[in-house]
C-alpha positions in Angstrom: 10.3 -2.9 -12.2 7.0 -3.2 -12.5 4.9 -0.7 -10.1 3.6 -2.2 -6.5 0.4 -3.9 -6.5 -2.5 -5.6 -5.0 -4.4 -7.0 -8.3 -3.9 -10.8 -7.0 -4.8 -10.2 -3.9 -8.3 -8.2 -4.2 -8.6 -11.1 -7.0 -8.4 -13.7 -4.3 -10.2 -12.1 -1.2 -13.5 -11.4 -3.7 -12.9 -15.0 -4.3 -12.9 -16.5 -0.8 -16.2 -14.8 -0.5 -17.9 -16.1 -3.4 -16.6 -19.6 -2.1 -18.1 -19.0 1.5 -21.0 -18.1 -0.2 -21.4 -21.0 -2.7 -20.9 -23.2 0.3 -23.7 -21.6 2.8 -26.2 -21.3 -0.7 -25.2 -25.3 -1.2 -26.0 -26.6 2.3 -29.4 -24.6 2.3 -30.3 -26.2 -1.1 -29.4 -29.7 0.1 -31.9 -29.1 3.1 -34.2 -27.7 1.2 -34.5 -30.9 -1.2 -34.3 -33.8 1.6 -36.6 -35.8 0.5 -35.7 -35.4 -3.3 -33.8 -37.9 -5.8 -30.5 -35.5 -4.8 -31.1 -36.0 -1.2 -27.8 -36.7 1.0 -26.5 -39.9 1.4 -25.6 -40.1 5.0 -22.7 -42.8 6.3 -22.8 -42.0 9.7 -22.3 -45.7 11.2 -19.0 -45.3 13.0 -17.4 -48.0 11.1 -14.9 -48.2 8.1 -16.5 -47.9 4.4 -15.3 -48.0 1.1 -17.0 -46.4 -1.7 -15.9 -48.1 -5.0 -19.5 -47.4 -7.5 -21.2 -44.2 -8.0 -22.9 -41.9 -6.1 -25.2 -39.4 -7.8 -26.4 -37.6 -4.1 -24.3 -35.6 -2.0 -22.7 -37.6 0.5 -22.0 -36.5 4.3 -19.8 -38.6 6.2 -20.3 -37.8 10.1 -20.2 -39.4 13.5 -22.4 -42.1 14.9 -25.6 -41.2 17.3 -23.2 -42.2 19.7 -20.2 -40.2 19.0 -18.1 -42.7 17.0 -16.1 -41.9 14.0 -16.9 -42.7 11.0 -14.1 -43.6 8.1 -14.6 -43.7 4.6 -12.1 -44.7 1.9 -12.8 -43.4 -1.9 -11.4 -46.6 -4.2 -11.2 -47.0 -7.9 -14.5 -46.6 -9.0 -15.8 -44.7 -6.4 -17.0 -41.5 -8.0 -19.4 -38.7 -5.9 -21.7 -36.1 -6.9 -23.8 -35.7 -10.0 -21.8 -34.1 -13.4 -23.5 -30.8 -13.8 -25.9 -30.7 -11.2 -26.5 -27.2 -9.6 -24.8 -28.0 -6.4 -21.5 -27.0 -5.5 -20.3 -29.4 -3.0 -20.5 -33.2 -3.4 -18.7 -34.7 -0.2 -19.2 -32.9 3.2 -17.0 -34.8 6.3 -18.2 -33.6 9.9 -17.5 -34.1 13.5 -14.5 -36.2 13.7 -15.0 -38.6 10.9 -12.4 -39.1 8.1 -12.7 -40.1 4.6 -10.0 -40.9 2.4 -9.4 -40.1 -1.7 -7.4 -43.5 -2.7 -8.4 -43.2 -6.4 -11.6 -42.4 -8.2 -13.6 -39.1 -8.3 -15.0 -36.5 -6.8 -16.8 -34.6 -9.2 -17.7 -31.1 -7.3 -16.3 -29.7 -4.1 -15.7 -31.4 -0.8 -16.1 -29.3 2.7 -14.8 -30.3 5.8 -16.0 -29.2 9.3 -15.8 -29.7 12.9 -12.3 -31.7 13.7 -13.0 -33.9 10.5 -9.6 -35.2 8.4 -10.0 -35.2 4.2 -6.9 -37.2 2.8 -6.2 -37.4 -1.0 -3.9 -40.0 -2.0 -4.5 -40.5 -5.5 -7.8 -40.1 -7.3 -8.7 -35.7 -8.6 -11.3 -34.0 -7.0 -12.8 -31.6 -9.7 -13.5 -28.7 -7.9 -12.2 -26.7 -4.4 -11.5 -28.3 -1.2 -12.5 -26.2 1.7 -11.3 -26.6 5.4 -13.2 -24.8 7.8 -13.8 -25.0 11.7 -10.8 -27.1 13.3 -10.8 -29.6 10.3 -7.7 -31.1 8.7 -6.5 -31.6 5.2 -3.5 -33.6 4.2 -2.8 -34.3 0.7 0.0 -36.7 -0.6 -0.7 -37.4 -4.3 -3.4 -36.8 -6.8 -5.1 -33.7 -7.8 -7.5 -30.9 -6.7 -8.7 -29.2 -9.8 -8.8 -25.9 -8.4 -8.9 -24.1 -4.8 -7.6 -25.6 -1.5 -8.8 -23.0 1.3 -8.4 -23.3 5.0 -10.6 -21.2 7.0 -11.2 -20.3 10.3 -8.6 -23.0 12.3 -8.8 -25.3 9.6 -5.3 -26.6 8.4 -4.1 -27.7 5.1 -0.8 -29.9 4.1 0.2 -30.6 0.6 2.9 -33.2 0.7 2.5 -34.2 -3.2 0.4 -34.1 -6.0 -1.4 -30.8 -7.8 -3.6 -28.3 -6.9 -4.3 -26.7 -10.0 -5.2 -23.2 -8.6 -4.6 -21.6 -5.3 -3.6 -22.9 -1.7 -5.1 -20.4 0.3 -5.1 -19.9 4.2 -7.5 -17.2 5.5 -8.4 -16.1 8.8 -6.8 -18.2 11.3 -5.9 -20.7 8.8 -3.0 -22.9 8.7 -1.1 -24.2 5.7 2.1 -26.2 4.8 3.9 -27.2 2.2 6.1 -30.3 2.0 6.0 -31.1 -1.8 3.7 -31.3 -4.9 3.1 -28.2 -7.4 0.4 -25.2 -6.6 -0.6 -24.3 -10.5 -1.4 -20.6 -9.3 -0.7 -18.3 -6.5 -0.1 -19.3 -2.9 -2.0 -17.2 -0.7 -2.3 -16.2 3.0 -4.9 -14.0 4.3 -6.5 -12.3 7.5 -4.4 -14.2 10.5 -4.0 -17.0 8.1 0.0 -18.5 8.3 2.0 -20.4 5.7 5.2 -22.5 6.5 7.1 -24.0 3.1 9.6 -26.5 3.4 9.7 -27.7 -0.9 7.7 -27.8 -3.7 6.8 -26.3 -7.2 5.2 -22.9 -6.8 3.9 -21.5 -10.3 2.9 -17.9 -9.6 3.0 -15.9 -6.8 3.2 -15.8 -3.0 1.1 -13.2 -1.3 0.6 -12.4 2.5 -2.0 -10.0 2.8 -4.3 -8.4 6.1 -2.0 -9.2 9.0 -0.8 -12.8 7.2 2.3 -14.6 8.0 4.5 -17.0 5.6 8.1 -18.6 6.0 10.0 -19.9 3.5 12.6 -22.4 3.5 12.9 -24.1 0.4 10.8 -24.9 -3.0 10.8 -23.0 -6.3 8.6 -20.0 -6.9 8.3 -19.2 -10.5 6.9 -15.5 -9.8 6.6 -12.8 -7.5 6.5 -12.7 -3.7 3.9 -9.9 -2.0 4.0 -8.6 1.2 1.0 -6.1 2.0 -1.2 -4.5 4.9 1.1 -5.4 7.8 1.6 -8.7 6.8 5.1 -10.2 7.0 7.4 -13.2 4.1 9.9 -14.5 5.7 12.5 -16.0 3.0 14.9 -18.3 4.5 15.8 -20.2 1.6 14.3 -21.5 -1.8 14.2 -19.7 -5.5 12.3 -16.9 -6.7 11.6 -16.4 -10.2 10.6 -12.1 -10.2 10.0 -9.7 -8.0 10.0 -8.9 -4.5 8.0 -6.8 -3.3 6.6 -5.1 0.3 3.4 -2.7 -0.3 0.9 -0.8 2.0 2.7 -1.6 5.5 4.1 -4.6 4.3 7.0 -6.0 5.6 9.7 -8.9 3.7 12.6 -9.9 5.8 15.3 -11.9 3.4 17.8 -14.2 5.2 18.5 -16.6 2.1 17.4 -17.7 -1.4 18.3 -17.3 -4.8 16.8 -14.3 -6.9 15.5 -14.1 -10.5 18.1 -10.8 -11.0 21.1 -12.5 -9.5 23.7 -12.1 -12.3 21.6 -9.1 -13.8 20.0 -11.7 -16.5 16.9 -10.4 -15.8 16.3 -6.2 -15.9 12.6 -6.1 -14.7 13.1 -8.2 -11.6 14.3 -7.1 -8.5 13.2 -6.3 -4.6 10.9 -3.1 -4.1 9.8 -1.7 -1.3 6.7 0.9 -1.4 5.3 3.8 0.8 5.5 2.7 4.5 6.2 -1.0 3.5 9.9 -2.4 5.3 12.5 -4.8 3.1 15.0 -5.9 5.6 18.2 -7.8 3.8 20.4 -10.2 6.2 24.0 -10.8 5.0 27.7 -9.2 4.8 29.8 -7.5 2.5 27.2 -5.3 0.5 27.9 -2.8 -2.1 25.3 -1.2 -4.2 26.2 -0.3 -8.0 30.1 -1.2 -6.6 30.4 0.7 -3.8 30.2 -0.5 -0.3 27.2 0.5 2.0 27.2 0.0 5.9 24.2 -1.6 7.6 21.4 0.4 8.0 18.6 2.0 6.1 19.5 2.1 2.3 19.8 6.1 1.0 19.7 5.3 -2.7 16.4 5.1 -4.3 17.5 2.8 -6.7 20.7 0.5 -7.9 22.3 -2.9 -7.9 22.9 -4.4 -4.5 25.2 -7.6 -4.1 26.2 -9.4 -1.3 26.5 -12.4 0.7 23.2 -13.5 2.2 22.5 -15.1 6.0 22.2 -18.7 4.3 25.5 -18.1 2.3 24.1 -17.2 -1.2 25.1 -14.6 -3.3 22.9 -11.9 -3.8 23.1 -9.5 -7.0 19.9 -7.9 -7.3 18.2 -4.6 -8.6 16.5 -3.0 -5.7 13.9 0.0 -5.8 12.3 1.9 -3.2 8.9 3.4 -4.5 7.1 6.4 -3.8 3.7 5.5 -2.2 1.8 8.9 -1.4 4.7 11.2 -0.6 6.7 7.9 1.4 9.5 6.0 0.2 9.7 2.6 1.0 12.6 1.4 3.2 15.1 -1.5 2.9 17.5 -2.0 5.4 20.7 -4.1 5.6 21.3 -5.8 8.8 24.3 -8.3 9.4 24.2 -12.0 9.7 22.2 -13.1 12.9 24.8 -14.3 15.6 25.2 -18.5 16.6 22.4 -18.0 19.3 19.7 -16.5 16.9 20.6 -19.3 14.3 20.7 -21.9 16.7 16.8 -20.3 17.9 15.5 -21.0 14.6 17.0 -24.3 13.5 14.6 -25.3 17.1 11.6 -23.9 16.1 12.4 -25.3 12.4 12.6 -28.5 13.8 9.4 -28.5 15.9 8.1 -27.6 13.1 8.7 -30.5 11.4 8.0 -32.9 14.2 4.5 -31.3 13.9 4.0 -31.9 10.2 
């Protein structure tokens, strides 16, 4: 097993800081050139609008002076933002207004503020989508060319289409993945919260700094990582490589299939380091062929077999890693009773109704 690591978390944290800085700088730059050829184009009539041509200026869609929401739909032929210009942002959506990308192209990034909505049905955003304040982003198709990041109390839902880099939530952002493809990491930072029901996740699943991720289905090609008082709960899905808890993180495993099942990959497995904890729920556990009871695992390594709470077979390497003189904890617990499973089912149904 590789050493427990925080490389991806650090990279994402630094990139989020840069995204917010770029957003603030772009806002200041736009204000500074308000009378120039690159000034904003305001769509604020409280009506429904269609954009089907090239607009090189920064577009701002916001409520009318009387507070009526404005709606805009970008269709084939619609092309926002000046290619190669220094501004990082092509589109702002503010207030309670909404924009739908249903064909066409947004050359730079999109920022949503207030209680606004940005939705992608088809077409492409070349760069990032930033969901800030209490705004919402929904992606049913098309392509986001780089990161999708929900800040503050913003929310992001991926139902289809492709995100070519990270799907991230930070601060108190919320995220739901019901389908589609994320070509890099799925990340929750700060008090961020993510639910995953389906979809193709081509890199790591990362929770850091008190974040929570619940995964019920879908496929993950690389690692699950939880650190710094975060929690990851795995109820189902498939996992391509390591499951790692580090720096006080916690991972709870109730179901799913793991890369090392059948010990096809000796370099993959389940690892806990230092003050971190991994809890595995199921029955009939054995380590290296010897039956073990419920409770903390004493062995520092071995091959753990058993049946997880969802009925999946487990056959995985395990490792308790020494971090600054403290070995990580791995705990085996019985399958939850029917009352707990019913409560979980009710919560899941509520989540699905809110999607």
